[in-house]
C-alpha positions in Angstrom: 0.0 0.0 0.0 1.4 3.5 -0.8 3.0 5.6 1.9 1.3 8.9 2.9 2.8 11.9 4.4 1.1 13.4 7.5 1.5 16.7 9.1 0.6 17.3 12.9 -0.6 20.5 14.5 -3.6 21.8 16.5 -6.3 23.7 14.8 -5.7 26.7 12.6 -2.5 27.8 14.1 -0.9 24.3 13.4 -2.4 24.3 9.8 -0.8 27.8 9.3 2.5 26.8 10.7 2.6 23.8 8.4 1.7 26.0 5.5 4.7 28.4 6.3 7.1 25.6 6.7 6.2 24.1 3.3 6.2 27.4 1.6 9.9 28.0 2.9 11.1 24.4 2.2 13.4 24.6 -0.8 12.1 23.1 -4.0 14.1 20.5 -5.9 15.7 22.1 -8.9 14.7 20.9 -12.3 17.5 18.6 -13.6 18.4 17.7 -17.2 20.7 15.2 -19.0 21.7 13.3 -15.9 22.7 16.3 -13.8 23.4 15.4 -10.0 21.3 17.1 -7.5 23.1 19.2 -4.9 21.2 17.5 -2.1 21.4 13.7 -2.3 19.3 13.2 0.9 16.0 11.2 0.7 13.3 13.8 -0.2 10.0 14.0 1.4 7.7 12.2 -0.9 4.2 10.9 -1.0 3.7 7.5 -3.0 0.1 7.0 -4.1 -1.9 5.1 -6.7 -1.9 6.3 -10.2 -5.1 7.9 -11.3 -6.5 8.8 -14.8 -6.0 12.5 -14.1 -2.2 11.8 -14.0 -2.1 11.3 -17.8 -1.1 15.0 -18.6 1.6 14.8 -15.8 3.0 11.6 -17.2 3.1 13.0 -20.7 4.9 16.0 -19.6 7.3 14.0 -17.2 8.5 12.0 -20.2 9.6 15.1 -21.9 11.7 16.3 -19.0 13.5 13.1 -18.9 17.0 13.0 -20.2 18.0 10.8 -23.3 19.9 8.3 -21.1 17.0 7.9 -18.7 14.5 7.4 -21.6 17.0 4.7 -23.2 17.3 2.9 -19.9 13.5 2.8 -19.2 12.2 2.0 -22.9 15.5 0.4 -24.2 15.5 2.8 -27.1 14.8 6.5 -27.6 11.1 7.3 -28.0 9.0 10.4 -28.4 5.7 11.4 -27.0 3.1 8.9 -25.5 -0.1 8.4 -27.5 -3.5 8.9 -26.0 -4.0 5.1 -26.2 -0.8 4.6 -24.2 -1.6 7.2 -21.5 -5.0 5.4 -21.0 -3.3 2.1 -20.6 -0.7 3.6 -18.3 -3.1 5.6 -16.1 -6.3 3.6 -16.1 -5.3 0.4 -14.2 -7.2 -2.2 -12.2 -4.7 -2.7 -9.4 -4.9 -6.5 -9.7 -3.6 -7.4 -13.3 -1.8 -3.9 -13.6 -0.7 -2.1 -10.4 1.0 1.4 -10.6 2.1 4.1 -8.1 3.5 7.6 -8.6 5.8 9.5 -6.2 5.1 13.2 -5.8 6.8 15.9 -3.6 4.9 16.2 -0.3 4.8 20.0 -0.9 3.9 19.8 -4.6 1.6 17.0 -5.4 1.0 18.1 -8.9 4.5 17.2 -9.9 5.4 13.5 -10.8 9.0 12.5 -9.8 8.7 8.7 -10.2 6.5 6.0 -11.7 6.4 2.5 -10.9 4.2 -0.4 -12.1 3.9 -4.1 -12.6 1.8 -6.0 -15.0 0.9 -9.7 -14.6 2.1 -12.1 -17.4 -1.2 -13.6 -18.9 0.2 -17.0 -19.1 1.4 -16.9 -15.5 -0.4 -15.0 -12.9 2.3 -15.6 -10.3 4.6 -13.5 -12.4 4.6 -9.8 -13.2 6.8 -7.6 -15.3 8.0 -4.5 -13.2 9.2 -1.2 -14.5 10.3 2.0 -12.6 11.3 5.4 -13.8 12.8 8.1 -11.6 13.1 11.7 -12.7 16.7 12.7 -13.3 16.8 15.2 -10.6 15.7 12.6 -8.0 18.0 9.7 -9.1 20.5 8.4 -6.6 18.4 9.5 -3.5 16.6 6.2 -2.6 13.4 7.0 -4.5 13.6 3.8 -6.8 14.2 1.6 -3.9 11.3 2.9 -1.9 9.1 2.4 -5.0 10.5 -1.0 -5.6 9.7 -2.1 -2.0 6.1 -0.7 -2.2 5.5 -2.5 -5.5 6.9 -5.7 -4.1 4.6 -5.4 -1.0 1.5 -5.0 -3.2 2.5 -7.9 -5.5 3.0 -10.3 -2.6 -0.4 -9.2 -1.1 -2.0 -10.1 -4.6 -0.3 -13.4 -5.0 2.6 -12.4 -7.3 5.6 -14.5 -6.5 8.2 -13.1 -9.0 9.1 -10.0 -10.9 10.6 -10.0 -14.5 12.2 -7.1 -16.2 14.0 -6.5 -19.6 16.9 -4.1 -19.0 19.8 -2.9 -20.9 23.0 -4.9 -19.7 24.7 -1.6 -18.7 21.7 -0.7 -16.5 23.3 -1.6 -13.2 20.8 0.6 -11.1 18.0 -1.5 -12.2 19.7 -4.8 -11.4 20.8 -3.4 -8.0 17.2 -2.3 -7.2 15.6 -5.7 -8.0 18.1 -7.3 -5.7 16.7 -5.3 -2.9 13.2 -7.0 -3.2 14.5 -10.4 -4.3 15.6 -13.7 -2.6 17.2 -14.8 -5.9 17.9 -12.8 -9.0 18.9 -14.6 -12.3 19.7 -13.1 -15.5 19.7 -14.3 -19.2 22.0 -12.3 -21.5 20.9 -11.8 -25.1 22.3 -9.1 -27.5 22.9 -6.4 -24.8 19.6 -7.0 -23.1 19.3 -8.7 -19.8 16.2 -10.6 -19.0 15.9 -10.6 -15.3 13.8 -12.8 -13.0 13.5 -11.9 -9.3 11.9 -14.2 -6.9 10.3 -11.9 -4.4 11.4 -12.0 -0.8 8.9 -13.5 1.7 
């Protein structure tokens, strides 16, 4: 289940103080082409289920990704998402197709990461997993947090293993799968690694 951020405070004074704190909290800078953020600490994020209303944010987020991040996510360079693809990616049933987004706690309109798994039709115990994290948020533990939440949801729904097709040089993706897996195996084929991760109990 997705994590939710909560703020404390009593009555109007507590809410006003919280609003002031959020307004003075430094926003994460926009990063392009793999720039490294100045602050590598884990950011205050909220993880929630994806909704159809996220389609415009998803389309805009793809355009902000660096070419390298797009290459690692889709294995090749790609352009804009079609309306049909956006519907598929945002209108999910959370049983066969499960998806989460991560948004800044103080800016819920911005998507900084998206993760999903989709069950394999011929084997409902298996699901293909994919996670993409915005360039500015990479290296800050966001992908790992997303991976743990996806794995928890998968186990609760009877999924026993994740699969993923990743570029052979995509070490972060392989490392991420190891964090949720009891056993990770890889089959190498033409620069692509077909990974199978048995989910930890």
